[in-house]
KEKOL-33708 format. One record per residue (C-alpha): residue number from 1; residue in three letters; x, y, z. Coordinates in nm, 2 decimals. Example, Ala and Ser with C-alpha at 12.3 -4.5 7.8 and 13.67 -1.06 7.14 Angstrom:
2
+------+------+--------+--------+--------+
: resi : resn :      u :      v :      w :
+------+------+--------+--------+--------+
:    1 :  ALA :   1.23 :  -0.45 :   0.78 :
:    2 :  SER :   1.37 :  -0.11 :   0.71 :
+------+------+--------+--------+--------+
//
This chain:
307
+------+------+--------+--------+--------+
: resi : resn :      u :      v :      w :
+------+------+--------+--------+--------+
:    1 :  MET :  20.41 :  -0.89 :  10.91 :
:    2 :  ARG :  20.57 :  -0.87 :  10.57 :
:    3 :  LYS :  20.74 :  -1.19 :  10.44 :
:    4 :  LYS :  21.10 :  -1.17 :  10.32 :
:    5 :  VAL :  21.15 :  -1.20 :   9.95 :
:    6 :  SER :  21.46 :  -1.38 :   9.83 :
:    7 :  CYS :  21.61 :  -1.27 :   9.49 :
:    8 :  LEU :  21.79 :  -1.50 :   9.26 :
:    9 :  SER :  22.11 :  -1.31 :   9.22 :
:   10 :  LYS :  22.27 :  -0.97 :   9.28 :
:   11 :  THR :  22.27 :  -0.89 :   8.91 :
:   12 :  SER :  21.90 :  -0.96 :   8.88 :
:   13 :  PHE :  21.81 :  -0.77 :   9.20 :
:   14 :  LYS :  21.71 :  -0.45 :   9.03 :
:   15 :  VAL :  21.47 :  -0.62 :   8.79 :
:   16 :  VAL :  21.32 :  -0.84 :   9.05 :
:   17 :  PHE :  21.27 :  -0.55 :   9.29 :
:   18 :  LEU :  21.05 :  -0.38 :   9.04 :
:   19 :  VAL :  20.82 :  -0.67 :   8.99 :
:   20 :  CYS :  20.84 :  -0.87 :   9.32 :
:   21 :  PHE :  20.57 :  -0.82 :   9.57 :
:   22 :  CYS :  20.51 :  -0.76 :   9.94 :
:   23 :  THR :  20.29 :  -1.04 :  10.05 :
:   24 :  LEU :  19.99 :  -1.02 :  10.29 :
:   25 :  LEU :  20.08 :  -0.70 :  10.46 :
:   26 :  GLN :  19.79 :  -0.64 :  10.69 :
:   27 :  GLY :  19.68 :  -0.28 :  10.76 :
:   28 :  LYS :  19.50 :  -0.14 :  11.05 :
:   29 :  ILE :  19.14 :  -0.05 :  10.97 :
:   30 :  LEU :  19.01 :   0.20 :  11.22 :
:   31 :  PRO :  18.65 :   0.32 :  11.26 :
:   32 :  TYR :  18.60 :   0.67 :  11.14 :
:   33 :  LYS :  18.32 :   0.91 :  11.22 :
:   34 :  PHE :  18.22 :   1.06 :  10.89 :
:   35 :  HIS :  17.96 :   1.30 :  11.03 :
:   36 :  SER :  17.97 :   1.48 :  11.36 :
:   37 :  ASP :  17.62 :   1.35 :  11.44 :
:   38 :  ALA :  17.66 :   1.00 :  11.28 :
:   39 :  LYS :  17.45 :   1.10 :  10.99 :
:   40 :  THR :  17.47 :   0.84 :  10.71 :
:   41 :  GLN :  17.27 :   0.98 :  10.41 :
:   42 :  GLN :  17.29 :   1.28 :  10.19 :
:   43 :  GLY :  17.07 :   1.31 :   9.88 :
:   44 :  LYS :  17.09 :   0.98 :   9.69 :
:   45 :  ILE :  17.42 :   0.87 :   9.85 :
:   46 :  LYS :  17.40 :   0.65 :  10.16 :
:   47 :  ILE :  17.72 :   0.60 :  10.36 :
:   48 :  LEU :  17.75 :   0.23 :  10.47 :
:   49 :  ASP :  18.09 :   0.23 :  10.63 :
:   50 :  VAL :  18.41 :   0.44 :  10.67 :
:   51 :  LYS :  18.75 :   0.32 :  10.78 :
:   52 :  GLU :  19.08 :   0.49 :  10.83 :
:   53 :  LEU :  19.36 :   0.28 :  10.68 :
:   54 :  SER :  19.70 :   0.26 :  10.84 :
:   55 :  PHE :  19.99 :   0.03 :  10.73 :
:   56 :  GLN :  20.28 :  -0.01 :  10.97 :
:   57 :  GLY :  20.64 :  -0.06 :  10.88 :
:   58 :  GLU :  20.88 :   0.06 :  10.61 :
:   59 :  GLN :  20.74 :  -0.14 :  10.32 :
:   60 :  ASN :  20.84 :  -0.04 :   9.97 :
:   61 :  PRO :  20.63 :   0.08 :   9.79 :
:   62 :  LYS :  20.48 :   0.28 :  10.08 :
:   63 :  PHE :  20.10 :   0.27 :  10.10 :
:   64 :  THR :  20.03 :   0.64 :  10.08 :
:   65 :  GLU :  19.90 :   0.91 :   9.84 :
:   66 :  ILE :  19.63 :   0.67 :   9.70 :
:   67 :  SER :  19.47 :   0.85 :   9.41 :
:   68 :  ALA :  19.26 :   0.58 :   9.23 :
:   69 :  LEU :  19.08 :   0.25 :   9.27 :
:   70 :  ALA :  18.97 :  -0.03 :   9.05 :
:   71 :  TYR :  18.79 :  -0.36 :   9.13 :
:   72 :  HIS :  18.83 :  -0.67 :   8.93 :
:   73 :  ARG :  18.76 :  -1.04 :   9.01 :
:   74 :  ASP :  18.75 :  -0.98 :   9.39 :
:   75 :  ILE :  19.08 :  -0.78 :   9.39 :
:   76 :  LEU :  19.08 :  -0.41 :   9.48 :
:   77 :  TYR :  19.36 :  -0.23 :   9.29 :
:   78 :  ALA :  19.49 :   0.09 :   9.45 :
:   79 :  LEU :  19.72 :   0.34 :   9.27 :
:   80 :  SER :  19.94 :   0.60 :   9.42 :
:   81 :  ASP :  20.05 :   0.94 :   9.29 :
:   82 :  LYS :  20.41 :   0.81 :   9.28 :
:   83 :  GLY :  20.31 :   0.53 :   9.04 :
:   84 :  ALA :  20.28 :   0.24 :   9.29 :
:   85 :  LEU :  20.02 :  -0.03 :   9.23 :
:   86 :  PHE :  19.87 :  -0.23 :   9.51 :
:   87 :  HIS :  19.67 :  -0.55 :   9.50 :
:   88 :  LEU :  19.43 :  -0.55 :   9.80 :
:   89 :  ASP :  19.24 :  -0.84 :   9.95 :
:   90 :  ILE :  18.93 :  -0.68 :  10.10 :
:   91 :  LYS :  18.66 :  -0.85 :  10.30 :
:   92 :  ILE :  18.32 :  -0.68 :  10.31 :
:   93 :  GLN :  18.04 :  -0.84 :  10.51 :
:   94 :  ASN :  17.70 :  -0.70 :  10.60 :
:   95 :  ASP :  17.79 :  -0.37 :  10.43 :
:   96 :  LYS :  18.09 :  -0.33 :  10.65 :
:   97 :  ILE :  18.46 :  -0.33 :  10.57 :
:   98 :  GLN :  18.59 :  -0.61 :  10.78 :
:   99 :  ASN :  18.95 :  -0.66 :  10.68 :
:  100 :  LEU :  19.21 :  -0.55 :  10.43 :
:  101 :  PHE :  19.55 :  -0.69 :  10.32 :
:  102 :  VAL :  19.81 :  -0.58 :  10.06 :
:  103 :  LYS :  19.86 :  -0.90 :   9.87 :
:  104 :  LYS :  20.10 :  -0.76 :   9.61 :
:  105 :  ALA :  20.27 :  -0.43 :   9.55 :
:  106 :  THR :  20.49 :  -0.29 :   9.28 :
:  107 :  TYR :  20.60 :   0.03 :   9.10 :
:  108 :  LEU :  20.47 :   0.09 :   8.75 :
:  109 :  HIS :  20.75 :  -0.02 :   8.51 :
:  110 :  THR :  20.84 :  -0.02 :   8.15 :
:  111 :  LYS :  20.86 :  -0.33 :   7.92 :
:  112 :  LYS :  21.23 :  -0.34 :   8.01 :
:  113 :  SER :  21.14 :  -0.37 :   8.38 :
:  114 :  LYS :  21.27 :  -0.02 :   8.46 :
:  115 :  ARG :  21.06 :   0.20 :   8.69 :
:  116 :  VAL :  20.85 :   0.46 :   8.50 :
:  117 :  PRO :  21.06 :   0.78 :   8.50 :
:  118 :  LYS :  21.00 :   1.03 :   8.78 :
:  119 :  HIS :  20.85 :   1.30 :   8.56 :
:  120 :  LYS :  20.60 :   1.05 :   8.42 :
:  121 :  ARG :  20.48 :   0.89 :   8.75 :
:  122 :  ASP :  20.20 :   1.12 :   8.84 :
:  123 :  ALA :  19.93 :   0.85 :   8.80 :
:  124 :  GLU :  19.58 :   0.98 :   8.88 :
:  125 :  GLY :  19.31 :   0.76 :   8.72 :
:  126 :  LEU :  19.26 :   0.39 :   8.70 :
:  127 :  THR :  19.01 :   0.15 :   8.54 :
:  128 :  VAL :  18.99 :  -0.20 :   8.40 :
:  129 :  ILE :  18.96 :  -0.27 :   8.03 :
:  130 :  ASP :  18.91 :  -0.65 :   7.97 :
:  131 :  ASN :  19.21 :  -0.80 :   8.15 :
:  132 :  TYR :  19.42 :  -0.49 :   8.17 :
:  133 :  LEU :  19.45 :  -0.16 :   8.36 :
:  134 :  ALA :  19.41 :   0.18 :   8.19 :
:  135 :  ILE :  19.59 :   0.45 :   8.38 :
:  136 :  SER :  19.56 :   0.83 :   8.32 :
:  137 :  PHE :  19.86 :   1.06 :   8.40 :
:  138 :  GLU :  19.82 :   1.42 :   8.51 :
:  139 :  ARG :  20.15 :   1.59 :   8.41 :
:  140 :  ILE :  20.20 :   1.41 :   8.08 :
:  141 :  GLN :  19.83 :   1.42 :   7.99 :
:  142 :  LYS :  19.82 :   1.06 :   7.85 :
:  143 :  VAL :  19.64 :   0.73 :   7.91 :
:  144 :  PHE :  19.84 :   0.40 :   7.90 :
:  145 :  LEU :  19.74 :   0.04 :   7.92 :
:  146 :  PHE :  19.93 :  -0.17 :   8.18 :
:  147 :  ASP :  19.90 :  -0.53 :   8.28 :
:  148 :  PHE :  19.80 :  -0.62 :   8.64 :
:  149 :  ASP :  20.17 :  -0.65 :   8.74 :
:  150 :  GLY :  20.23 :  -0.28 :   8.65 :
:  151 :  LYS :  20.41 :  -0.33 :   8.32 :
:  152 :  LYS :  20.34 :  -0.06 :   8.06 :
:  153 :  LEU :  20.20 :  -0.21 :   7.73 :
:  154 :  GLN :  20.08 :   0.07 :   7.50 :
:  155 :  LYS :  19.95 :   0.42 :   7.48 :
:  156 :  LEU :  19.57 :   0.46 :   7.42 :
:  157 :  THR :  19.43 :   0.71 :   7.18 :
:  158 :  ILE :  19.23 :   1.00 :   7.35 :
:  159 :  ASN :  19.03 :   1.29 :   7.21 :
:  160 :  LYS :  19.22 :   1.53 :   6.99 :
:  161 :  ALA :  19.14 :   1.82 :   7.22 :
:  162 :  LEU :  19.33 :   1.66 :   7.51 :
:  163 :  ARG :  19.65 :   1.61 :   7.31 :
:  164 :  ASP :  19.74 :   1.98 :   7.31 :
:  165 :  LYS :  19.95 :   2.04 :   7.62 :
:  166 :  THR :  19.91 :   2.42 :   7.60 :
:  167 :  ALA :  19.53 :   2.38 :   7.64 :
:  168 :  TYR :  19.55 :   2.28 :   8.00 :
:  169 :  GLN :  19.52 :   2.53 :   8.28 :
:  170 :  SER :  19.85 :   2.40 :   8.43 :
:  171 :  GLU :  20.08 :   2.10 :   8.42 :
:  172 :  ASN :  19.92 :   1.99 :   8.75 :
:  173 :  LYS :  19.56 :   2.00 :   8.61 :
:  174 :  GLY :  19.59 :   1.72 :   8.36 :
:  175 :  LEU :  19.40 :   1.39 :   8.31 :
:  176 :  GLU :  19.28 :   1.33 :   8.66 :
:  177 :  ALA :  19.04 :   1.04 :   8.60 :
:  178 :  VAL :  18.96 :   0.76 :   8.35 :
:  179 :  ALA :  18.67 :   0.52 :   8.30 :
:  180 :  TYR :  18.58 :   0.27 :   8.03 :
:  181 :  SER :  18.25 :   0.20 :   7.85 :
:  182 :  GLN :  18.20 :  -0.09 :   7.60 :
:  183 :  LYS :  17.99 :   0.15 :   7.39 :
:  184 :  TYR :  18.19 :   0.47 :   7.41 :
:  185 :  GLY :  18.54 :   0.35 :   7.48 :
:  186 :  VAL :  18.79 :   0.53 :   7.70 :
:  187 :  LEU :  18.65 :   0.83 :   7.89 :
:  188 :  THR :  18.88 :   1.08 :   8.05 :
:  189 :  LEU :  18.90 :   1.45 :   8.14 :
:  190 :  PRO :  19.12 :   1.71 :   8.31 :
:  191 :  GLU :  19.09 :   1.80 :   8.68 :
:  192 :  ARG :  19.00 :   2.16 :   8.57 :
:  193 :  PRO :  18.84 :   2.26 :   8.23 :
:  194 :  LEU :  19.07 :   2.34 :   7.94 :
:  195 :  TYR :  19.15 :   2.71 :   7.88 :
:  196 :  ASN :  18.86 :   2.93 :   7.76 :
:  197 :  GLN :  18.59 :   2.68 :   7.89 :
:  198 :  THR :  18.34 :   2.77 :   8.15 :
:  199 :  HIS :  18.23 :   2.41 :   8.21 :
:  200 :  HIS :  18.38 :   2.06 :   8.27 :
:  201 :  THR :  18.39 :   1.83 :   7.96 :
:  202 :  LEU :  18.41 :   1.45 :   7.96 :
:  203 :  TYR :  18.58 :   1.32 :   7.65 :
:  204 :  ALA :  18.56 :   0.99 :   7.46 :
:  205 :  LYS :  18.78 :   0.95 :   7.15 :
:  206 :  LYS :  18.53 :   1.12 :   6.92 :
:  207 :  MET :  18.26 :   1.25 :   7.15 :
:  208 :  GLN :  18.22 :   1.49 :   7.45 :
:  209 :  TRP :  17.97 :   1.58 :   7.72 :
:  210 :  ASN :  17.96 :   1.91 :   7.92 :
:  211 :  PHE :  17.85 :   1.96 :   8.28 :
:  212 :  GLU :  17.87 :   2.23 :   8.54 :
:  213 :  GLN :  18.20 :   2.36 :   8.67 :
:  214 :  LYS :  18.17 :   2.33 :   9.05 :
:  215 :  GLY :  18.49 :   2.22 :   9.20 :
:  216 :  SER :  18.76 :   1.99 :   9.05 :
:  217 :  VAL :  18.70 :   1.65 :   8.91 :
:  218 :  THR :  18.89 :   1.38 :   9.10 :
:  219 :  ALA :  18.73 :   1.05 :   8.99 :
:  220 :  LEU :  18.51 :   0.87 :   8.74 :
:  221 :  GLU :  18.33 :   0.54 :   8.74 :
:  222 :  MET :  18.06 :   0.37 :   8.52 :
:  223 :  ILE :  17.73 :   0.33 :   8.69 :
:  224 :  ASP :  17.61 :   0.14 :   8.39 :
:  225 :  GLU :  17.68 :   0.16 :   8.02 :
:  226 :  SER :  17.48 :   0.48 :   7.98 :
:  227 :  ASN :  17.57 :   0.67 :   8.30 :
:  228 :  VAL :  17.89 :   0.79 :   8.46 :
:  229 :  LEU :  17.95 :   0.87 :   8.83 :
:  230 :  VAL :  18.16 :   1.19 :   8.86 :
:  231 :  VAL :  18.33 :   1.29 :   9.19 :
:  232 :  LEU :  18.41 :   1.66 :   9.24 :
:  233 :  ARG :  18.58 :   1.83 :   9.53 :
:  234 :  GLU :  18.63 :   2.18 :   9.66 :
:  235 :  PHE :  18.89 :   2.30 :   9.91 :
:  236 :  HIS :  18.90 :   2.65 :  10.05 :
:  237 :  TYR :  19.25 :   2.72 :  10.19 :
:  238 :  LEU :  19.15 :   3.02 :  10.41 :
:  239 :  THR :  18.86 :   2.86 :  10.58 :
:  240 :  GLN :  18.97 :   2.49 :  10.54 :
:  241 :  LYS :  18.62 :   2.42 :  10.41 :
:  242 :  ARG :  18.57 :   2.11 :  10.20 :
:  243 :  VAL :  18.29 :   2.01 :   9.97 :
:  244 :  LEU :  18.24 :   1.68 :   9.80 :
:  245 :  ARG :  17.99 :   1.63 :   9.51 :
:  246 :  PHE :  17.86 :   1.32 :   9.34 :
:  247 :  LEU :  17.71 :   1.37 :   8.99 :
:  248 :  ARG :  17.54 :   1.13 :   8.75 :
:  249 :  LEU :  17.61 :   1.21 :   8.39 :
:  250 :  SER :  17.40 :   1.05 :   8.11 :
:  251 :  LEU :  17.60 :   0.95 :   7.80 :
:  252 :  GLU :  17.28 :   0.90 :   7.61 :
:  253 :  ASP :  17.14 :   1.25 :   7.62 :
:  254 :  GLY :  17.41 :   1.45 :   7.81 :
:  255 :  THR :  17.18 :   1.54 :   8.10 :
:  256 :  TYR :  17.32 :   1.53 :   8.46 :
:  257 :  GLU :  17.20 :   1.55 :   8.81 :
:  258 :  VAL :  17.38 :   1.61 :   9.14 :
:  259 :  LEU :  17.33 :   1.29 :   9.35 :
:  260 :  ALA :  17.46 :   1.45 :   9.67 :
:  261 :  LYS :  17.66 :   1.73 :   9.81 :
:  262 :  PHE :  17.87 :   1.68 :  10.13 :
:  263 :  ASP :  17.98 :   2.00 :  10.30 :
:  264 :  SER :  18.22 :   2.02 :  10.59 :
:  265 :  ASP :  18.02 :   2.32 :  10.72 :
:  266 :  ASP :  17.73 :   2.07 :  10.77 :
:  267 :  GLY :  17.93 :   1.84 :  11.00 :
:  268 :  TRP :  18.09 :   1.61 :  10.74 :
:  269 :  ASN :  18.44 :   1.51 :  10.82 :
:  270 :  LEU :  18.59 :   1.52 :  10.47 :
:  271 :  ASP :  18.93 :   1.46 :  10.33 :
:  272 :  ASN :  19.10 :   1.47 :   9.99 :
:  273 :  PHE :  18.89 :   1.21 :   9.80 :
:  274 :  GLU :  19.04 :   1.11 :   9.47 :
:  275 :  GLY :  18.94 :   0.76 :   9.37 :
:  276 :  VAL :  18.62 :   0.56 :   9.33 :
:  277 :  THR :  18.53 :   0.21 :   9.20 :
:  278 :  LYS :  18.21 :   0.00 :   9.17 :
:  279 :  ILE :  18.23 :  -0.33 :   9.36 :
:  280 :  ALA :  17.87 :  -0.46 :   9.33 :
:  281 :  LYS :  17.53 :  -0.34 :   9.22 :
:  282 :  ASN :  17.48 :   0.01 :   9.37 :
:  283 :  ARG :  17.79 :  -0.04 :   9.59 :
:  284 :  TYR :  18.10 :   0.17 :   9.56 :
:  285 :  LEU :  18.43 :   0.23 :   9.73 :
:  286 :  LEU :  18.58 :   0.58 :   9.77 :
:  287 :  VAL :  18.93 :   0.66 :   9.88 :
:  288 :  SER :  19.11 :   0.97 :  10.00 :
:  289 :  ASP :  19.47 :   1.08 :   9.92 :
:  290 :  ASP :  19.66 :   1.16 :  10.24 :
:  291 :  ASN :  19.93 :   1.36 :  10.04 :
:  292 :  ASP :  20.18 :   1.16 :  10.25 :
:  293 :  SER :  20.11 :   1.41 :  10.53 :
:  294 :  ILE :  20.07 :   1.34 :  10.90 :
:  295 :  PHE :  19.78 :   1.59 :  10.90 :
:  296 :  GLN :  19.57 :   1.39 :  10.65 :
:  297 :  LYS :  19.42 :   1.04 :  10.64 :
:  298 :  THR :  19.37 :   0.75 :  10.40 :
:  299 :  LEU :  19.00 :   0.70 :  10.43 :
:  300 :  LEU :  18.80 :   0.42 :  10.26 :
:  301 :  VAL :  18.43 :   0.48 :  10.22 :
:  302 :  LEU :  18.17 :   0.22 :  10.13 :
:  303 :  PHE :  17.86 :   0.38 :   9.99 :
:  304 :  GLU :  17.54 :   0.30 :   9.81 :
:  305 :  ILE :  17.37 :   0.50 :   9.53 :
:  306 :  LEU :  17.00 :   0.50 :   9.61 :
:  307 :  PRO :  16.73 :   0.47 :   9.34 :
+------+------+--------+--------+--------+
//
């Protein structure tokens, strides 16, 4: 049950609303059958656990449309398309997701404690840089640094090729994901390749790496300082077929390999997966965006990358 939050005064209500938090809102975590025959491994990806998340009540911000994850000091951060940031207390034991609470929640806001404007809220990528959060935005094609309470601090410099708004295939195919390497800095890329490109390109400030164009990029995460995990999805509207790929991209020599391909035609019960984060050695969490639809689910997948 959500605890009531008392505000100091009517005049300060708006400011406090933007930064005050829902406390210990417990969600239902329901078992989810990821494969029709209970299969757990595909290629070099082993599925350890899958849970469907459901939060009851009219909490604000609403826990829906989760598009990105980040893990830092035992807190799981979840970001929604509408610019809501959630601090989650997650318990994982024996490679199973045992429990989940929303400890804090807020909308992303400016230095003046005003909510980020509607046309600038389409947050899609999330990663930790030192003691801050870097967030990539799709429609404005920029990456900003925020503190953990959701306050915008500064804009981060990205590759020159990404600064030209006319280079994107559409307004809705902007900076879908972001990661950070101590060696290469901020890494980001569009959901779909820029115009006149036949391949995906991952960009650092002054470097870039190409890889095959199969599906749309939805998430990035560092495997180690030299390798990036790339998540790609395909959705076929006519057949409702879904495909999910995991790719390992080497930043040292630019080579890449497909770790696994999950295909709904092969019995995998896939949804709209958009966020991934590393939580321990070879252990990752993957989340799906339910598009705020009763026909889709928020799924949280715990998986392992095999040697």
